[in-house]
DRENFIKOL-577031 format. One record per atom (N, C-alpha, C): residue number from 1; atom name; x, y, z. Coordinates in nm, 3 decimals. Example, Ala and Ser with C-alpha at 12.3 -4.5 7.8 and 13.67 -1.06 7.14 Angstrom:
# residues 2
site figu=1 | kefi=N | u=1.319 | v=-0.569 | w=0.780
site figu=1 | kefi=CA | u=1.230 | v=-0.450 | w=0.780
site figu=1 | kefi=C | u=1.320 | v=-0.330 | w=0.780
site figu=2 | kefi=N | u=1.285 | v=-0.225 | w=0.708
site figu=2 | kefi=CA | u=1.367 | v=-0.106 | w=0.714
site figu=2 | kefi=C | u=1.290 | v=0.003 | w=0.787
***
This chain:
# residues 129
site figu=1 | kefi=N | u=-3.330 | v=-0.802 | w=2.166
site figu=1 | kefi=CA | u=-3.198 | v=-0.856 | w=2.135
site figu=1 | kefi=C | u=-3.178 | v=-0.864 | w=1.985
site figu=2 | kefi=N | u=-3.280 | v=-0.907 | w=1.909
site figu=2 | kefi=CA | u=-3.270 | v=-0.919 | w=1.764
site figu=2 | kefi=C | u=-3.244 | v=-0.785 | w=1.699
site figu=3 | kefi=N | u=-3.305 | v=-0.680 | w=1.751
site figu=3 | kefi=CA | u=-3.287 | v=-0.546 | w=1.697
site figu=3 | kefi=C | u=-3.143 | v=-0.499 | w=1.717
site figu=4 | kefi=N | u=-3.084 | v=-0.529 | w=1.832
site figu=4 | kefi=CA | u=-2.945 | v=-0.490 | w=1.859
site figu=4 | kefi=C | u=-2.849 | v=-0.559 | w=1.764
site figu=5 | kefi=N | u=-2.873 | v=-0.686 | w=1.737
site figu=5 | kefi=CA | u=-2.786 | v=-0.760 | w=1.645
site figu=5 | kefi=C | u=-2.796 | v=-0.700 | w=1.505
site figu=6 | kefi=N | u=-2.917 | v=-0.668 | w=1.463
site figu=6 | kefi=CA | u=-2.935 | v=-0.606 | w=1.330
site figu=6 | kefi=C | u=-2.863 | v=-0.472 | w=1.321
site figu=7 | kefi=N | u=-2.872 | v=-0.392 | w=1.427
site figu=7 | kefi=CA | u=-2.803 | v=-0.263 | w=1.428
site figu=7 | kefi=C | u=-2.651 | v=-0.281 | w=1.422
site figu=8 | kefi=N | u=-2.599 | v=-0.379 | w=1.494
site figu=8 | kefi=CA | u=-2.456 | v=-0.406 | w=1.490
site figu=8 | kefi=C | u=-2.413 | v=-0.451 | w=1.351
site figu=9 | kefi=N | u=-2.492 | v=-0.535 | w=1.288
site figu=9 | kefi=CA | u=-2.461 | v=-0.581 | w=1.152
site figu=9 | kefi=C | u=-2.464 | v=-0.465 | w=1.054
site figu=10 | kefi=N | u=-2.563 | v=-0.378 | w=1.067
site figu=10 | kefi=CA | u=-2.573 | v=-0.261 | w=0.980
site figu=10 | kefi=C | u=-2.454 | v=-0.169 | w=1.000
site figu=11 | kefi=N | u=-2.417 | v=-0.146 | w=1.126
site figu=11 | kefi=CA | u=-2.303 | v=-0.060 | w=1.157
site figu=11 | kefi=C | u=-2.174 | v=-0.118 | w=1.098
site figu=12 | kefi=N | u=-2.154 | v=-0.248 | w=1.109
site figu=12 | kefi=CA | u=-2.036 | v=-0.313 | w=1.053
site figu=12 | kefi=C | u=-2.030 | v=-0.301 | w=0.902
site figu=13 | kefi=N | u=-2.145 | v=-0.315 | w=0.838
site figu=13 | kefi=CA | u=-2.153 | v=-0.300 | w=0.693
site figu=13 | kefi=C | u=-2.118 | v=-0.158 | w=0.651
site figu=14 | kefi=N | u=-2.171 | v=-0.060 | w=0.723
site figu=14 | kefi=CA | u=-2.141 | v=0.080 | w=0.691
site figu=14 | kefi=C | u=-1.993 | v=0.112 | w=0.707
site figu=15 | kefi=N | u=-1.930 | v=0.058 | w=0.809
site figu=15 | kefi=CA | u=-1.787 | v=0.080 | w=0.830
site figu=15 | kefi=C | u=-1.707 | v=0.021 | w=0.714
site figu=16 | kefi=N | u=-1.743 | v=-0.099 | w=0.668
site figu=16 | kefi=CA | u=-1.669 | v=-0.159 | w=0.558
site figu=16 | kefi=C | u=-1.686 | v=-0.078 | w=0.430
site figu=17 | kefi=N | u=-1.805 | v=-0.022 | w=0.406
site figu=17 | kefi=CA | u=-1.825 | v=0.064 | w=0.288
site figu=17 | kefi=C | u=-1.743 | v=0.192 | w=0.301
site figu=18 | kefi=N | u=-1.733 | v=0.247 | w=0.419
site figu=18 | kefi=CA | u=-1.656 | v=0.370 | w=0.439
site figu=18 | kefi=C | u=-1.510 | v=0.348 | w=0.407
site figu=19 | kefi=N | u=-1.452 | v=0.234 | w=0.445
site figu=19 | kefi=CA | u=-1.312 | v=0.210 | w=0.417
site figu=19 | kefi=C | u=-1.287 | v=0.195 | w=0.267
site figu=20 | kefi=N | u=-1.382 | v=0.138 | w=0.194
site figu=20 | kefi=CA | u=-1.369 | v=0.127 | w=0.050
site figu=20 | kefi=C | u=-1.375 | v=0.265 | w=-0.014
site figu=21 | kefi=N | u=-1.464 | v=0.350 | w=0.032
site figu=21 | kefi=CA | u=-1.480 | v=0.484 | w=-0.023
site figu=21 | kefi=C | u=-1.357 | v=0.569 | w=0.006
site figu=22 | kefi=N | u=-1.298 | v=0.555 | w=0.123
site figu=22 | kefi=CA | u=-1.186 | v=0.638 | w=0.163
site figu=22 | kefi=C | u=-1.053 | v=0.592 | w=0.103
site figu=23 | kefi=N | u=-1.045 | v=0.468 | w=0.057
site figu=23 | kefi=CA | u=-0.919 | v=0.421 | w=0.000
site figu=23 | kefi=C | u=-0.896 | v=0.482 | w=-0.137
site figu=24 | kefi=N | u=-0.769 | v=0.492 | w=-0.174
site figu=24 | kefi=CA | u=-0.732 | v=0.543 | w=-0.305
site figu=24 | kefi=C | u=-0.689 | v=0.427 | w=-0.392
site figu=25 | kefi=N | u=-0.710 | v=0.441 | w=-0.520
site figu=25 | kefi=CA | u=-0.661 | v=0.341 | w=-0.613
site figu=25 | kefi=C | u=-0.544 | v=0.397 | w=-0.691
site figu=26 | kefi=N | u=-0.451 | v=0.312 | w=-0.721
site figu=26 | kefi=CA | u=-0.333 | v=0.353 | w=-0.795
site figu=26 | kefi=C | u=-0.258 | v=0.232 | w=-0.845
site figu=27 | kefi=N | u=-0.128 | v=0.246 | w=-0.857
site figu=27 | kefi=CA | u=-0.044 | v=0.135 | w=-0.900
site figu=27 | kefi=C | u=0.073 | v=0.122 | w=-0.805
site figu=28 | kefi=N | u=0.137 | v=0.006 | w=-0.813
site figu=28 | kefi=CA | u=0.255 | v=-0.017 | w=-0.731
site figu=28 | kefi=C | u=0.361 | v=-0.088 | w=-0.813
site figu=29 | kefi=N | u=0.483 | v=-0.050 | w=-0.788
site figu=29 | kefi=CA | u=0.602 | v=-0.118 | w=-0.838
site figu=29 | kefi=C | u=0.683 | v=-0.155 | w=-0.715
site figu=30 | kefi=N | u=0.800 | v=-0.214 | w=-0.735
site figu=30 | kefi=CA | u=0.882 | v=-0.249 | w=-0.618
site figu=30 | kefi=C | u=1.028 | v=-0.218 | w=-0.643
site figu=31 | kefi=N | u=1.101 | v=-0.207 | w=-0.532
site figu=31 | kefi=CA | u=1.245 | v=-0.186 | w=-0.538
site figu=31 | kefi=C | u=1.313 | v=-0.294 | w=-0.456
site figu=32 | kefi=N | u=1.434 | v=-0.332 | w=-0.499
site figu=32 | kefi=CA | u=1.507 | v=-0.441 | w=-0.437
site figu=32 | kefi=C | u=1.602 | v=-0.389 | w=-0.328
site figu=33 | kefi=N | u=1.649 | v=-0.481 | w=-0.247
site figu=33 | kefi=CA | u=1.747 | v=-0.450 | w=-0.143
site figu=33 | kefi=C | u=1.874 | v=-0.397 | w=-0.207
site figu=34 | kefi=N | u=1.953 | v=-0.319 | w=-0.138
site figu=34 | kefi=CA | u=1.937 | v=-0.275 | w=-0.001
site figu=34 | kefi=C | u=1.834 | v=-0.163 | w=0.009
site figu=35 | kefi=N | u=1.765 | v=-0.159 | w=0.120
site figu=35 | kefi=CA | u=1.659 | v=-0.060 | w=0.140
site figu=35 | kefi=C | u=1.711 | v=0.068 | w=0.206
site figu=36 | kefi=N | u=1.841 | v=0.077 | w=0.225
site figu=36 | kefi=CA | u=1.902 | v=0.195 | w=0.287
site figu=36 | kefi=C | u=1.994 | v=0.264 | w=0.186
site figu=37 | kefi=N | u=2.013 | v=0.393 | w=0.197
site figu=37 | kefi=CA | u=1.946 | v=0.486 | w=0.288
site figu=37 | kefi=C | u=1.806 | v=0.521 | w=0.238
site figu=38 | kefi=N | u=1.728 | v=0.581 | w=0.323
site figu=38 | kefi=CA | u=1.594 | v=0.627 | w=0.285
site figu=38 | kefi=C | u=1.583 | v=0.777 | w=0.310
site figu=39 | kefi=N | u=1.493 | v=0.840 | w=0.238
site figu=39 | kefi=CA | u=1.475 | v=0.985 | w=0.250
site figu=39 | kefi=C | u=1.427 | v=1.025 | w=0.389
site figu=40 | kefi=N | u=1.351 | v=0.940 | w=0.453
site figu=40 | kefi=CA | u=1.295 | v=0.974 | w=0.584
site figu=40 | kefi=C | u=1.388 | v=0.943 | w=0.701
site figu=41 | kefi=N | u=1.463 | v=0.833 | w=0.691
site figu=41 | kefi=CA | u=1.536 | v=0.783 | w=0.807
site figu=41 | kefi=C | u=1.685 | v=0.763 | w=0.782
site figu=42 | kefi=N | u=1.736 | v=0.808 | w=0.669
site figu=42 | kefi=CA | u=1.879 | v=0.793 | w=0.642
site figu=42 | kefi=C | u=1.920 | v=0.647 | w=0.644
site figu=43 | kefi=N | u=2.019 | v=0.614 | w=0.725
site figu=43 | kefi=CA | u=2.070 | v=0.476 | w=0.733
site figu=43 | kefi=C | u=2.011 | v=0.395 | w=0.848
site figu=44 | kefi=N | u=1.904 | v=0.445 | w=0.910
site figu=44 | kefi=CA | u=1.839 | v=0.369 | w=1.018
site figu=44 | kefi=C | u=1.742 | v=0.268 | w=0.957
site figu=45 | kefi=N | u=1.762 | v=0.143 | w=0.988
site figu=45 | kefi=CA | u=1.681 | v=0.034 | w=0.935
site figu=45 | kefi=C | u=1.538 | v=0.044 | w=0.986
site figu=46 | kefi=N | u=1.442 | v=0.036 | w=0.895
site figu=46 | kefi=CA | u=1.300 | v=0.042 | w=0.931
site figu=46 | kefi=C | u=1.227 | v=-0.089 | w=0.900
site figu=47 | kefi=N | u=1.302 | v=-0.196 | w=0.877
site figu=47 | kefi=CA | u=1.242 | v=-0.325 | w=0.849
site figu=47 | kefi=C | u=1.224 | v=-0.349 | w=0.701
site figu=48 | kefi=N | u=1.138 | v=-0.446 | w=0.669
site figu=48 | kefi=CA | u=1.119 | v=-0.484 | w=0.529
site figu=48 | kefi=C | u=0.981 | v=-0.451 | w=0.474
site figu=49 | kefi=N | u=0.886 | v=-0.423 | w=0.560
site figu=49 | kefi=CA | u=0.751 | v=-0.390 | w=0.515
site figu=49 | kefi=C | u=0.742 | v=-0.238 | w=0.503
site figu=50 | kefi=N | u=0.808 | v=-0.187 | w=0.399
site figu=50 | kefi=CA | u=0.826 | v=-0.043 | w=0.383
site figu=50 | kefi=C | u=0.791 | v=-0.001 | w=0.241
site figu=51 | kefi=N | u=0.782 | v=0.130 | w=0.220
site figu=51 | kefi=CA | u=0.745 | v=0.181 | w=0.089
site figu=51 | kefi=C | u=0.797 | v=0.323 | w=0.070
site figu=52 | kefi=N | u=0.805 | v=0.359 | w=-0.058
site figu=52 | kefi=CA | u=0.836 | v=0.496 | w=-0.097
site figu=52 | kefi=C | u=0.711 | v=0.561 | w=-0.151
site figu=53 | kefi=N | u=0.691 | v=0.686 | w=-0.119
site figu=53 | kefi=CA | u=0.571 | v=0.760 | w=-0.160
site figu=53 | kefi=C | u=0.599 | v=0.845 | w=-0.283
site figu=54 | kefi=N | u=0.498 | v=0.861 | w=-0.366
site figu=54 | kefi=CA | u=0.509 | v=0.953 | w=-0.480
site figu=54 | kefi=C | u=0.526 | v=1.095 | w=-0.425
site figu=55 | kefi=N | u=0.577 | v=1.188 | w=-0.507
site figu=55 | kefi=CA | u=0.605 | v=1.323 | w=-0.455
site figu=55 | kefi=C | u=0.485 | v=1.394 | w=-0.392
site figu=56 | kefi=N | u=0.366 | v=1.374 | w=-0.445
site figu=56 | kefi=CA | u=0.248 | v=1.439 | w=-0.387
site figu=56 | kefi=C | u=0.217 | v=1.383 | w=-0.249
site figu=57 | kefi=N | u=0.214 | v=1.250 | w=-0.238
site figu=57 | kefi=CA | u=0.187 | v=1.187 | w=-0.109
site figu=57 | kefi=C | u=0.300 | v=1.218 | w=-0.010
site figu=58 | kefi=N | u=0.422 | v=1.219 | w=-0.057
site figu=58 | kefi=CA | u=0.538 | v=1.247 | w=0.029
site figu=58 | kefi=C | u=0.528 | v=1.384 | w=0.095
site figu=59 | kefi=N | u=0.482 | v=1.482 | w=0.020
site figu=59 | kefi=CA | u=0.451 | v=1.615 | w=0.074
site figu=59 | kefi=C | u=0.563 | v=1.672 | w=0.159
site figu=60 | kefi=N | u=0.683 | v=1.674 | w=0.102
site figu=60 | kefi=CA | u=0.796 | v=1.731 | w=0.175
site figu=60 | kefi=C | u=0.837 | v=1.653 | w=0.298
site figu=61 | kefi=N | u=0.799 | v=1.526 | w=0.307
site figu=61 | kefi=CA | u=0.836 | v=1.441 | w=0.421
site figu=61 | kefi=C | u=0.729 | v=1.428 | w=0.527
site figu=62 | kefi=N | u=0.617 | v=1.495 | w=0.508
site figu=62 | kefi=CA | u=0.511 | v=1.488 | w=0.611
site figu=62 | kefi=C | u=0.451 | v=1.348 | w=0.626
site figu=63 | kefi=N | u=0.467 | v=1.264 | w=0.524
site figu=63 | kefi=CA | u=0.410 | v=1.130 | w=0.529
site figu=63 | kefi=C | u=0.505 | v=1.029 | w=0.595
site figu=64 | kefi=N | u=0.628 | v=1.069 | w=0.621
site figu=64 | kefi=CA | u=0.726 | v=0.977 | w=0.681
site figu=64 | kefi=C | u=0.671 | v=0.914 | w=0.809
site figu=65 | kefi=N | u=0.682 | v=0.783 | w=0.815
site figu=65 | kefi=CA | u=0.637 | v=0.710 | w=0.933
site figu=65 | kefi=C | u=0.492 | v=0.667 | w=0.933
site figu=66 | kefi=N | u=0.413 | v=0.722 | w=0.843
site figu=66 | kefi=CA | u=0.273 | v=0.681 | w=0.837
site figu=66 | kefi=C | u=0.262 | v=0.541 | w=0.778
site figu=67 | kefi=N | u=0.158 | v=0.472 | w=0.821
site figu=67 | kefi=CA | u=0.136 | v=0.334 | w=0.775
site figu=67 | kefi=C | u=0.015 | v=0.330 | w=0.683
site figu=68 | kefi=N | u=0.026 | v=0.245 | w=0.581
site figu=68 | kefi=CA | u=-0.081 | v=0.228 | w=0.482
site figu=68 | kefi=C | u=-0.110 | v=0.081 | w=0.462
site figu=69 | kefi=N | u=-0.237 | v=0.048 | w=0.455
site figu=69 | kefi=CA | u=-0.282 | v=-0.085 | w=0.415
site figu=69 | kefi=C | u=-0.287 | v=-0.085 | w=0.264
site figu=70 | kefi=N | u=-0.230 | v=-0.187 | w=0.202
site figu=70 | kefi=CA | u=-0.223 | v=-0.197 | w=0.056
site figu=70 | kefi=C | u=-0.276 | v=-0.333 | w=0.014
site figu=71 | kefi=N | u=-0.356 | v=-0.331 | w=-0.092
site figu=71 | kefi=CA | u=-0.415 | v=-0.455 | w=-0.145
site figu=71 | kefi=C | u=-0.402 | v=-0.454 | w=-0.297
site figu=72 | kefi=N | u=-0.365 | v=-0.568 | w=-0.353
site figu=72 | kefi=CA | u=-0.353 | v=-0.581 | w=-0.498
site figu=72 | kefi=C | u=-0.492 | v=-0.602 | w=-0.559
site figu=73 | kefi=N | u=-0.520 | v=-0.527 | w=-0.665
site figu=73 | kefi=CA | u=-0.650 | v=-0.536 | w=-0.734
site figu=73 | kefi=C | u=-0.641 | v=-0.610 | w=-0.867
site figu=74 | kefi=N | u=-0.525 | v=-0.606 | w=-0.930
site figu=74 | kefi=CA | u=-0.511 | v=-0.669 | w=-1.061
site figu=74 | kefi=C | u=-0.384 | v=-0.625 | w=-1.130
site figu=75 | kefi=N | u=-0.359 | v=-0.686 | w=-1.244
site figu=75 | kefi=CA | u=-0.238 | v=-0.656 | w=-1.318
site figu=75 | kefi=C | u=-0.251 | v=-0.535 | w=-1.407
site figu=76 | kefi=N | u=-0.137 | v=-0.489 | w=-1.454
site figu=76 | kefi=CA | u=-0.132 | v=-0.381 | w=-1.552
site figu=76 | kefi=C | u=-0.078 | v=-0.432 | w=-1.685
site figu=77 | kefi=N | u=-0.045 | v=-0.560 | w=-1.688
site figu=77 | kefi=CA | u=0.005 | v=-0.623 | w=-1.810
site figu=77 | kefi=C | u=-0.054 | v=-0.763 | w=-1.820
site figu=78 | kefi=N | u=0.000 | v=-0.845 | w=-1.905
site figu=78 | kefi=CA | u=-0.060 | v=-0.978 | w=-1.930
site figu=78 | kefi=C | u=-0.004 | v=-1.089 | w=-1.843
site figu=79 | kefi=N | u=0.067 | v=-1.056 | w=-1.737
site figu=79 | kefi=CA | u=0.118 | v=-1.159 | w=-1.647
site figu=79 | kefi=C | u=0.000 | v=-1.231 | w=-1.583
site figu=80 | kefi=N | u=-0.005 | v=-1.365 | w=-1.597
site figu=80 | kefi=CA | u=-0.118 | v=-1.437 | w=-1.537
site figu=80 | kefi=C | u=-0.110 | v=-1.436 | w=-1.384
site figu=81 | kefi=N | u=-0.224 | v=-1.426 | w=-1.321
site figu=81 | kefi=CA | u=-0.236 | v=-1.430 | w=-1.175
site figu=81 | kefi=C | u=-0.142 | v=-1.331 | w=-1.106
site figu=82 | kefi=N | u=-0.157 | v=-1.202 | w=-1.132
site figu=82 | kefi=CA | u=-0.065 | v=-1.104 | w=-1.074
site figu=82 | kefi=C | u=-0.082 | v=-1.083 | w=-0.925
site figu=83 | kefi=N | u=-0.201 | v=-1.106 | w=-0.873
site figu=83 | kefi=CA | u=-0.228 | v=-1.077 | w=-0.731
site figu=83 | kefi=C | u=-0.231 | v=-1.202 | w=-0.645
site figu=84 | kefi=N | u=-0.191 | v=-1.181 | w=-0.519
site figu=84 | kefi=CA | u=-0.209 | v=-1.281 | w=-0.415
site figu=84 | kefi=C | u=-0.317 | v=-1.228 | w=-0.323
site figu=85 | kefi=N | u=-0.381 | v=-1.315 | w=-0.250
site figu=85 | kefi=CA | u=-0.488 | v=-1.272 | w=-0.159
site figu=85 | kefi=C | u=-0.431 | v=-1.198 | w=-0.039
site figu=86 | kefi=N | u=-0.515 | v=-1.114 | w=0.017
site figu=86 | kefi=CA | u=-0.478 | v=-1.046 | w=0.140
site figu=86 | kefi=C | u=-0.429 | v=-0.905 | w=0.118
site figu=87 | kefi=N | u=-0.387 | v=-0.847 | w=0.228
site figu=87 | kefi=CA | u=-0.336 | v=-0.711 | w=0.226
site figu=87 | kefi=C | u=-0.216 | v=-0.703 | w=0.317
site figu=88 | kefi=N | u=-0.140 | v=-0.596 | w=0.301
site figu=88 | kefi=CA | u=-0.023 | v=-0.574 | w=0.383
site figu=88 | kefi=C | u=-0.032 | v=-0.435 | w=0.444
site figu=89 | kefi=N | u=0.046 | v=-0.412 | w=0.547
site figu=89 | kefi=CA | u=0.060 | v=-0.278 | w=0.603
site figu=89 | kefi=C | u=0.208 | v=-0.241 | w=0.590
site figu=90 | kefi=N | u=0.231 | v=-0.126 | w=0.528
site figu=90 | kefi=CA | u=0.368 | v=-0.079 | w=0.508
site figu=90 | kefi=C | u=0.386 | v=0.057 | w=0.574
site figu=91 | kefi=N | u=0.510 | v=0.085 | w=0.606
site figu=91 | kefi=CA | u=0.548 | v=0.214 | w=0.663
site figu=91 | kefi=C | u=0.618 | v=0.296 | w=0.554
site figu=92 | kefi=N | u=0.578 | v=0.420 | w=0.538
site figu=92 | kefi=CA | u=0.643 | v=0.507 | w=0.441
site figu=92 | kefi=C | u=0.777 | v=0.552 | w=0.498
site figu=93 | kefi=N | u=0.885 | v=0.518 | w=0.425
site figu=93 | kefi=CA | u=1.020 | v=0.553 | w=0.471
site figu=93 | kefi=C | u=1.100 | v=0.630 | w=0.366
site figu=94 | kefi=N | u=1.042 | v=0.643 | w=0.246
site figu=94 | kefi=CA | u=1.122 | v=0.700 | w=0.138
site figu=94 | kefi=C | u=1.037 | v=0.780 | w=0.041
site figu=95 | kefi=N | u=1.104 | v=0.857 | w=-0.040
site figu=95 | kefi=CA | u=1.044 | v=0.930 | w=-0.151
site figu=95 | kefi=C | u=1.072 | v=0.853 | w=-0.278
site figu=96 | kefi=N | u=0.973 | v=0.843 | w=-0.363
site figu=96 | kefi=CA | u=0.990 | v=0.782 | w=-0.496
site figu=96 | kefi=C | u=0.973 | v=0.895 | w=-0.597
site figu=97 | kefi=N | u=1.081 | v=0.965 | w=-0.631
site figu=97 | kefi=CA | u=1.068 | v=1.082 | w=-0.718
site figu=97 | kefi=C | u=1.016 | v=1.049 | w=-0.858
site figu=98 | kefi=N | u=1.038 | v=0.927 | w=-0.905
site figu=98 | kefi=CA | u=0.991 | v=0.888 | w=-1.038
site figu=98 | kefi=C | u=0.851 | v=0.830 | w=-1.040
site figu=99 | kefi=N | u=0.789 | v=0.817 | w=-0.924
site figu=99 | kefi=CA | u=0.654 | v=0.760 | w=-0.918
site figu=99 | kefi=C | u=0.550 | v=0.862 | w=-0.962
site figu=100 | kefi=N | u=0.449 | v=0.813 | w=-1.030
site figu=100 | kefi=CA | u=0.340 | v=0.899 | w=-1.072
site figu=100 | kefi=C | u=0.237 | v=0.916 | w=-0.962
site figu=101 | kefi=N | u=0.135 | v=0.993 | w=-0.992
site figu=101 | kefi=CA | u=0.026 | v=1.017 | w=-0.897
site figu=101 | kefi=C | u=-0.036 | v=0.884 | w=-0.855
site figu=102 | kefi=N | u=-0.062 | v=0.869 | w=-0.728
site figu=102 | kefi=CA | u=-0.124 | v=0.750 | w=-0.669
site figu=102 | kefi=C | u=-0.042 | v=0.622 | w=-0.689
site figu=103 | kefi=N | u=0.088 | v=0.637 | w=-0.711
site figu=103 | kefi=CA | u=0.176 | v=0.521 | w=-0.722
site figu=103 | kefi=C | u=0.258 | v=0.509 | w=-0.594
site figu=104 | kefi=N | u=0.272 | v=0.387 | w=-0.546
site figu=104 | kefi=CA | u=0.352 | v=0.359 | w=-0.427
site figu=104 | kefi=C | u=0.459 | v=0.258 | w=-0.465
site figu=105 | kefi=N | u=0.580 | v=0.284 | w=-0.423
site figu=105 | kefi=CA | u=0.694 | v=0.198 | w=-0.452
site figu=105 | kefi=C | u=0.718 | v=0.109 | w=-0.331
site figu=106 | kefi=N | u=0.671 | v=-0.014 | w=-0.337
site figu=106 | kefi=CA | u=0.684 | v=-0.107 | w=-0.225
site figu=106 | kefi=C | u=0.821 | v=-0.173 | w=-0.224
site figu=107 | kefi=N | u=0.869 | v=-0.209 | w=-0.106
site figu=107 | kefi=CA | u=0.989 | v=-0.291 | w=-0.099
site figu=107 | kefi=C | u=0.957 | v=-0.424 | w=-0.166
site figu=108 | kefi=N | u=1.058 | v=-0.491 | w=-0.217
site figu=108 | kefi=CA | u=1.037 | v=-0.619 | w=-0.283
site figu=108 | kefi=C | u=0.970 | v=-0.718 | w=-0.188
site figu=109 | kefi=N | u=1.009 | v=-0.716 | w=-0.061
site figu=109 | kefi=CA | u=0.949 | v=-0.806 | w=0.038
site figu=109 | kefi=C | u=0.800 | v=-0.780 | w=0.053
site figu=110 | kefi=N | u=0.761 | v=-0.653 | w=0.059
site figu=110 | kefi=CA | u=0.620 | v=-0.618 | w=0.075
site figu=110 | kefi=C | u=0.541 | v=-0.653 | w=-0.052
site figu=111 | kefi=N | u=0.594 | v=-0.615 | w=-0.168
site figu=111 | kefi=CA | u=0.527 | v=-0.641 | w=-0.295
site figu=111 | kefi=C | u=0.501 | v=-0.791 | w=-0.313
site figu=112 | kefi=N | u=0.601 | v=-0.873 | w=-0.279
site figu=112 | kefi=CA | u=0.589 | v=-1.018 | w=-0.301
site figu=112 | kefi=C | u=0.482 | v=-1.083 | w=-0.215
site figu=113 | kefi=N | u=0.439 | v=-1.016 | w=-0.109
site figu=113 | kefi=CA | u=0.332 | v=-1.072 | w=-0.024
site figu=113 | kefi=C | u=0.194 | v=-1.053 | w=-0.084
site figu=114 | kefi=N | u=0.178 | v=-0.953 | w=-0.171
site figu=114 | kefi=CA | u=0.046 | v=-0.929 | w=-0.231
site figu=114 | kefi=C | u=0.042 | v=-0.950 | w=-0.381
site figu=115 | kefi=N | u=0.161 | v=-0.964 | w=-0.444
site figu=115 | kefi=CA | u=0.163 | v=-0.974 | w=-0.590
site figu=115 | kefi=C | u=0.280 | v=-1.061 | w=-0.637
site figu=116 | kefi=N | u=0.264 | v=-1.111 | w=-0.758
site figu=116 | kefi=CA | u=0.368 | v=-1.188 | w=-0.824
site figu=116 | kefi=C | u=0.477 | v=-1.091 | w=-0.870
site figu=117 | kefi=N | u=0.601 | v=-1.116 | w=-0.830
site figu=117 | kefi=CA | u=0.710 | v=-1.027 | w=-0.869
site figu=117 | kefi=C | u=0.723 | v=-1.014 | w=-1.020
site figu=118 | kefi=N | u=0.688 | v=-1.120 | w=-1.093
site figu=118 | kefi=CA | u=0.698 | v=-1.116 | w=-1.240
site figu=118 | kefi=C | u=0.603 | v=-1.014 | w=-1.301
site figu=119 | kefi=N | u=0.498 | v=-0.978 | w=-1.227
site figu=119 | kefi=CA | u=0.404 | v=-0.878 | w=-1.278
site figu=119 | kefi=C | u=0.471 | v=-0.740 | w=-1.289
site figu=120 | kefi=N | u=0.561 | v=-0.710 | w=-1.197
site figu=120 | kefi=CA | u=0.635 | v=-0.585 | w=-1.202
site figu=120 | kefi=C | u=0.558 | v=-0.462 | w=-1.157
site figu=121 | kefi=N | u=0.437 | v=-0.447 | w=-1.206
site figu=121 | kefi=CA | u=0.350 | v=-0.333 | w=-1.170
site figu=121 | kefi=C | u=0.209 | v=-0.389 | w=-1.159
site figu=122 | kefi=N | u=0.140 | v=-0.350 | w=-1.052
site figu=122 | kefi=CA | u=0.002 | v=-0.394 | w=-1.031
site figu=122 | kefi=C | u=-0.085 | v=-0.277 | w=-0.990
site figu=123 | kefi=N | u=-0.215 | v=-0.296 | w=-1.009
site figu=123 | kefi=CA | u=-0.313 | v=-0.199 | w=-0.960
site figu=123 | kefi=C | u=-0.339 | v=-0.231 | w=-0.814
site figu=124 | kefi=N | u=-0.349 | v=-0.125 | w=-0.733
site figu=124 | kefi=CA | u=-0.368 | v=-0.142 | w=-0.589
site figu=124 | kefi=C | u=-0.475 | v=-0.046 | w=-0.537
site figu=125 | kefi=N | u=-0.520 | v=-0.073 | w=-0.417
site figu=125 | kefi=CA | u=-0.585 | v=0.032 | w=-0.339
site figu=125 | kefi=C | u=-0.512 | v=0.040 | w=-0.207
site figu=126 | kefi=N | u=-0.513 | v=0.159 | w=-0.148
site figu=126 | kefi=CA | u=-0.440 | v=0.182 | w=-0.026
site figu=126 | kefi=C | u=-0.511 | v=0.286 | w=0.059
site figu=127 | kefi=N | u=-0.493 | v=0.270 | w=0.189
site figu=127 | kefi=CA | u=-0.556 | v=0.361 | w=0.284
site figu=127 | kefi=C | u=-0.466 | v=0.376 | w=0.405
site figu=128 | kefi=N | u=-0.459 | v=0.495 | w=0.458
site figu=128 | kefi=CA | u=-0.379 | v=0.518 | w=0.578
site figu=128 | kefi=C | u=-0.447 | v=0.453 | w=0.697
site figu=129 | kefi=N | u=-0.367 | v=0.388 | w=0.782
site figu=129 | kefi=CA | u=-0.421 | v=0.324 | w=0.902
site figu=129 | kefi=C | u=-0.368 | v=0.392 | w=1.027
***
C-alpha cells in the first residue's frame, strides 16, 4: 500500500511539472466593455470571461472557442501588488491585431480577477485547457 501511495504522489508531481513546462509566458492587457462585436462570434454574446488572441495565436481564427488558463506572474511596471492569487479560464473570442507575440488581451472582467486594473499590463503564463 505504501508503494502505491508513493507512486501516486510521484505521478501527481510529474503532471504538475508537465503543465508548467507546457505553459507559455507572455503579457496581458485588458479591454473594456462593450465586448461586442468579436472577430470569432460577431454580435453573439460569449460572456465576460473572454479574451482576444495575438495574430500568431489567432491563426486565421483557428483558436476561436478554445479555452486557456491564465495566471498573473508579476507586473511590467512599478504598480505595487499587480497580481491577485489564483487563475482564470477564458474563452478566445476575438483577434487582438495590436498584441505582440505571447500577449493576450483579456476582458476587463477577466483581467480584474487575476490582476490590479491599475497595473494595466502584467506578466502571465497561459495554457490551453
